C-alpha positions in Angstrom: 0.0 0.0 0.0 2.8 2.4 0.8 4.5 1.7 -2.5 1.2 2.5 -4.3 0.7 5.8 -2.5 4.3 6.8 -3.2 4.1 6.1 -6.9 0.7 7.8 -7.0 2.1 10.9 -5.4 5.0 11.0 -7.9 2.6 10.6 -10.8 0.4 13.4 -9.5 3.4 15.6 -9.1 4.7 14.9 -12.6 1.2 15.5 -14.0 0.9 18.9 -12.2 4.3 20.0 -13.4 3.6 19.0 -17.0 0.1 20.5 -17.2 0.7 23.6 -15.0 4.4 24.6 -15.2 3.8 28.2 -14.2 1.8 27.2 -11.1 4.3 24.6 -10.2 7.1 27.1 -10.4 5.1 29.4 -8.1 4.7 26.7 -5.5 8.5 25.9 -5.6 9.2 29.7 -5.3 6.9 30.0 -2.3 8.5 27.0 -0.6 11.9 28.4 -1.2 10.9 31.8 0.2 9.5 30.1 3.2 12.7 28.2 3.9 14.7 31.4 3.5 12.4 33.2 6.0 12.8 30.3 8.5 16.6 30.3 8.2 16.7 34.1 8.5 14.5 34.0 11.7 16.7 31.2 13.2 19.8 33.2 12.4 18.4 36.3 14.1 17.4 34.2 17.1 20.8 32.7 17.5 22.5 36.1 17.0 20.3 37.7 19.7 21.2 34.9 22.2 24.7 36.2 22.5 
């Protein structure tokens, strides 16, 4: 069952990227921006500890 769900998720991801490349790029950009914000906040937190 896990194998089926994994392959199903991969197939859905590929389908999304092929049919909606602009939206897929927007999702990736949003995830990247979120990771940058998290890293920046963590960096500020550690800097303020000193």
